C-alpha positions, 0 to 999 in steps of 0.5 A: 470876111464876115466868116473870117471874122467869126473864125478869129474869134472862135479860134484865137484863144482855144487849142487847134484841131488834131494834126495830120502828119505831113506827107513830105516828111519821114513817118514817125515810129509807131506810137510816137507823137515826135514831129516827122522831118528830114535832118536839116543838113548844112547843104540844105540850109545853102540851098534853102531858097530851093525849098520854098515850102519851108522856112529854114532860117530867121530870114529865109535864106542866107541872104536875108532877102525874106523872099519866097518862090511860092505863088500859089497865093498871088495878087489875084487871089490873096483876097480869098485868104482865110484863117486856117488855124491859131495857136495861143502861146503861153506867155502874155508877152507880145511875141516878136517871134519868126518861126522856122518851117521844116517839112511840115513842122513849125518851131516857134519861140515865146517869151521869155526863152521857151521853144514850141514844135507844131504841126504846121498844118494844123497847129497842134503841139508836138512838144514844149522846151521851157528855159529856166530863168534866174530872177535877177535878169537885166533887160532893156526892152521886154521879154522878147525871143525872136526865133531859132536856128536848126541844123541837122536835128537840133535847134539853137535858142538864145535865152534872156540870161545869156545862154545859148541852148541846143534842144533836140527838134524831135523831143525838145530835150536840151542837149547842151547849154553854154553861158555866153556871158554873165547876165549879172553884167547886164548881158542877155540875148533875144535874136535867133542864131545863125548857122555857118557850116557846122558852128552857131553865130550868135550875137548879145544884147545889153547895150543899155547896161555898158557892156562890150558888145561882141559876136560869137561862134559855137561848135554845133555839136559840142557847144564849145565857143570857136571864136569871139570877135569883140565889136569894140577894139581893145587897147592893142589895137589902133581903133581903140583911139576912137574911145577916150580914155577907159570908155571903151571898156563900157561902150555897148556896141551889142550885136542883138539882131540876126545877121547875114552870110555870103557862102561864096565870100564866106563872110558873115555880115552883122549889125551893131548897136549904140555906143554907151551911154547912149545919149552923153557922148561927152564921156566917149569922145571919138567915132566910137568904133565899131559901134553902129556899124556892119561888120564883114567877119571870116566865117571860120575864124571871126577875123575882121574883113571890113567895116562900114560905120553909118553913125559915128559917134552916135548920141541918139540910140541909132543901133545899125542892127537892120538885117543886111539884104544881099542881092546881085544887081547890075550897077552902071552897066556892071554886075555888083555884089551889093548890100542893101541897108535901110538904117535907123539913122534915116539913110539908105545905103548901098555897099559893096559886100565884098570890100565894103565900099560905099556906093550909094546912100540917100535919106528914105524916111524924116531926118534933120541931123545930117545934111548928106553924106560924103563920098565915103558915106560918112554923114555931114552933120548939121551942128547944134543937133547933139543932146543937151540938158535943155533938150534938142529936137532931132529927127528920127527919134531913138525908135529910129527911121526903121528898126529891128523889123525885117525888110524884104527884097524881091528879085521880080520887082527888083524893089527894096521893101522897108518899114519907115517911120518919120519921127521926131523927139526931144533928146537930152543928157544927163551925168550918169556914173557906171555901175555894173548891171544898172542901165548906163544911158546918160539921158533920154528922149521925149517924143516931141509930138503925139505919135499919131501925127507922124507917118509911118509907111512901108516904102519901096525903094530902088536898091541901086539908088534908094529912090522911092517908088511907092509907099503904103501908110500905116498908122501909128508907129508899127514894128512889124517885118515885112515878106515878099513872095513870087506871087507879086505880094508883100505881107506886113502888119500894124501895131493896131491889129492888122495884117495885110498884103500889097501889090509888090509892084505898085503898093496897093493893098489887096487884102487885110484882116483884123487879128485884134492885136499888135503885130511886132514880128515878121510873116513867113510862107510855107506849104504843106501838102501842096497848100500854101499857108502865111503865118504872123504872130499877132499879140501872143497868137500864132495866126496862119491863113490859107486859101480855101480848100 
């Protein structure tokens, strides 16, 4: 442990050692310093689970389990992990990136809208692309960029000025960029896109600025938009009646985190954010479809196959932008195609992902706003808990029972893992006029007690019922995602600067290390030349660990 601490102190802020070319990938041309990898075809993406040495998309695979079949690092030897390299990002912002790894090459995004190619075995930089941004950005929650997507030899990145950029993965040169929306209206983009066939599916942020949310698909080669699905129906649709008056025009419902995809059903699943203004629901009477919902969309056309709304008429900022995990499990003796979802509102849900049918739901964290769910999964609200001018105390807080941090699922344990939080806050409203490009939230929240007085924990749930199997407490409130592996491990991080590994079956801590900075990202694992690595972004450094050679 002393040797590891010394290594961290020496390497956290210096340039890593020289690279060794990964033998699994084709060699670059003589005299070239371009990264060497095989093109990531659609067929490779479909079979991403069969390439556990790589991490080919934001959640690892289309089903978003964040599960790796690698087992070189396992419950018996994880205590021997040591630092292999560290890479200092150029921006001082806290990194929320999830890297991709392709045949020994790592692609990492950094704030505000940049991407870097690294040797995944040593951390040596190949190239850097920096997207030029205007001075008049409208962003609510930091200069974040959470990752890229790849198809063939092109990376796709969202930018804070609401563009989609296509970057040559070998050279870092820009191939094309498309303006998704006008950033001056409060639109921005922070999430990793998702490749579906020959298209790039990408969402939008800006729910705190009175935008009208949507989900887009762009032709991967040309950058031409193939379809757009609005997450707030227009006046020609019957569901527009769930918005009083003209409130739908500034109703929010953004799509600011990456979704999932079922290639057998050809359905894209994407969560939507809160309705706007966030806290004052008096100006938008109704359920406010399709805010705080999961949408199942046809991958070719964007047409909606079904939706499920978790929090009708949300007045507490409980975005349903958690990443849906797709798992095939037996329920009551029958095989079911499930969608597993621990929601920001405090309830865990299991849905049939083919039909959208509600199967089960129960609280997984502290919550006071509803007494339960009815037979259709609609919450049964406790009266008198809407925000007021004086303020009303409710659980969860606006930070949620969980948030954008990635959950995980292990087919070996058949457990669903989520970072949960048992907070509460005092919610209040205020009158606010909509002004294009300005924040439009209609109130706010005040943390009711010091954040240290609430429980933050990794919780392992039975995916069929939502029943708690175990928890591992982490203090204070933590924004790190999770990773499960065939080594029967769950990796996670904490806001007070620790990276740790748990026994996937029991939750017992098996290893931890102080990385010296907040962990607000999700870990990945991959292998180069037969050696398994585990990487995490902490502060503005990428730390990569492996077993002793």
